[in-house]
C-alpha positions as CSV (number, residue, x, y, z in Angstrom):
1,H,-7.6,-18.4,1.5
2,V,-5.9,-14.8,1.8
3,Q,-8.3,-12.3,1.2
4,L,-7.8,-8.2,0.7
5,V,-9.9,-5.6,1.1
6,E,-9.4,-1.6,0.4
7,S,-11.5,1.1,1.6
8,G,-11.2,4.5,2.4
9,G,-11.2,6.1,-1.7
10,G,-12.7,9.4,-2.7
11,S,-12.8,12.4,-4.3
12,V,-10.8,15.5,-2.7
13,Q,-9.3,18.9,-3.8
14,A,-5.8,19.2,-4.2
15,G,-4.2,19.8,-1.1
16,G,-6.8,17.7,0.9
17,S,-6.1,14.3,2.8
18,L,-7.4,10.4,2.5
19,R,-6.7,7.2,4.7
20,L,-6.8,4.5,3.0
21,S,-7.3,0.9,4.9
22,C,-7.1,-2.8,3.9
23,T,-8.2,-5.6,5.6
24,V,-6.5,-8.8,5.4
25,S,-7.5,-12.3,6.4
26,G,-6.2,-15.6,5.8
27,L,-2.7,-14.9,6.4
28,T,-0.8,-15.8,9.8
29,N,0.3,-13.6,12.2
30,G,3.8,-13.2,11.4
31,R,6.5,-11.7,8.7
32,Y,5.3,-10.4,5.9
33,C,5.2,-7.4,3.1
34,M,2.3,-5.3,2.8
35,A,2.3,-2.8,-0.3
36,W,0.1,0.0,-1.9
37,F,0.3,0.2,-5.7
38,R,-1.3,2.7,-7.7
39,Q,-2.4,2.4,-11.7
40,A,-3.8,5.7,-13.6
41,P,-5.6,5.5,-16.6
42,G,-2.9,5.1,-20.0
43,K,-0.1,4.5,-17.3
44,E,1.8,1.5,-15.7
45,R,1.4,0.2,-12.3
46,E,4.0,1.5,-9.7
47,G,4.7,1.3,-6.2
48,V,3.3,3.8,-3.7
49,A,4.8,2.3,-0.3
50,R,5.4,-0.9,1.4
51,I,6.2,-2.0,4.9
52,Y,7.7,-5.2,6.3
53,T,6.0,-6.5,9.3
54,G,9.2,-8.3,11.0
55,S,10.9,-4.9,11.4
56,G,8.2,-2.3,10.5
57,N,10.8,-0.7,8.1
58,T,9.1,1.0,5.4
59,Y,9.8,2.5,1.8
60,Y,8.0,5.3,-0.2
61,A,8.5,6.8,-3.9
62,D,9.9,9.7,-4.2
63,S,6.7,11.4,-5.0
64,M,5.2,10.1,-2.3
65,K,7.8,10.8,0.3
66,G,6.8,13.8,3.0
67,R,3.1,13.3,2.4
68,F,2.0,9.4,2.6
69,T,2.3,7.5,5.7
70,I,2.3,3.6,5.7
71,S,1.3,1.7,8.9
72,K,0.1,-1.2,10.6
73,D,-2.1,-2.1,12.9
74,Y,-1.5,-5.2,14.3
75,A,-4.6,-6.4,16.3
76,K,-6.9,-5.7,13.4
77,N,-4.8,-7.1,10.7
78,T,-5.4,-3.6,8.8
79,V,-2.9,-1.5,6.8
80,Y,-3.3,2.0,6.1
81,L,-2.0,4.7,3.9
82,Q,-2.5,7.9,5.2
83,M,-2.3,10.6,2.2
84,N,-1.5,14.2,2.7
85,S,-1.1,17.0,0.5
86,L,-2.7,15.5,-2.4
87,K,-2.3,16.2,-5.7
88,P,-4.0,15.8,-9.4
89,E,-1.2,13.3,-10.2
90,D,-2.0,10.8,-7.4
91,T,-5.6,10.6,-8.9
92,A,-5.6,6.7,-9.5
93,M,-6.6,3.1,-8.7
94,Y,-4.9,2.5,-5.5
95,Y,-4.3,-1.5,-4.9
96,C,-3.5,-3.0,-1.4
97,A,-1.1,-6.3,-1.8
98,A,0.9,-8.8,0.4
99,G,3.9,-11.3,-0.5
100,P,6.4,-13.0,1.3
101,P,9.5,-11.5,2.5
102,V,12.9,-12.6,1.0
103,G,16.7,-13.0,2.4
104,G,18.2,-14.1,5.7
105,G,17.9,-12.9,9.1
106,D,15.0,-11.3,10.1
107,G,14.4,-11.0,6.3
108,H,13.0,-7.9,4.3
109,C,10.9,-7.0,1.0
110,T,12.1,-7.0,-2.1
111,S,13.5,-3.7,-3.4
112,R,12.9,-3.4,-6.8
113,F,9.3,-3.1,-5.5
114,A,7.4,-4.9,-8.5
115,G,3.9,-6.2,-8.3
116,D,5.1,-9.9,-9.5
117,D,6.5,-10.5,-5.9
118,Y,3.1,-9.8,-4.1
119,P,0.9,-12.9,-5.0
120,Y,-2.2,-11.4,-3.1
121,W,-4.0,-8.4,-3.8
122,G,-7.3,-6.3,-2.9
123,Q,-10.0,-5.0,-5.6
124,G,-8.1,-1.5,-5.4
125,T,-10.2,1.9,-4.6
126,Q,-10.7,4.9,-6.3
127,V,-8.6,7.9,-5.3
128,T,-9.6,11.1,-7.7
129,V,-7.9,14.5,-6.9
130,S,-9.2,17.5,-8.6
């Protein structure tokens, strides 16, 4: 079965940095979508960043562009989210998720960035920015 385990969360001051890790097991070494979502108290879940392993193509929500970077270590089966210039509004529970690609050719991730498109989820790691 598929398991995703996040780590790297914590408390930092505004302007600081954190690197989140998501270690994946149970998925074949092929083409799939990996994404980071977050959810703050009283707010809906939102997509943060995603990467398609078949192409390396990435996507970032507007508020994260220029500050966050998603990457994958294929040998370690680990996805990272490097977060720089953190702001108090980044405070949330961050979740790693995995899902299948769509479309023809080399495939791609769904453009709507919806949680329903990702069947596999980690337990979450808390990020608090003061």
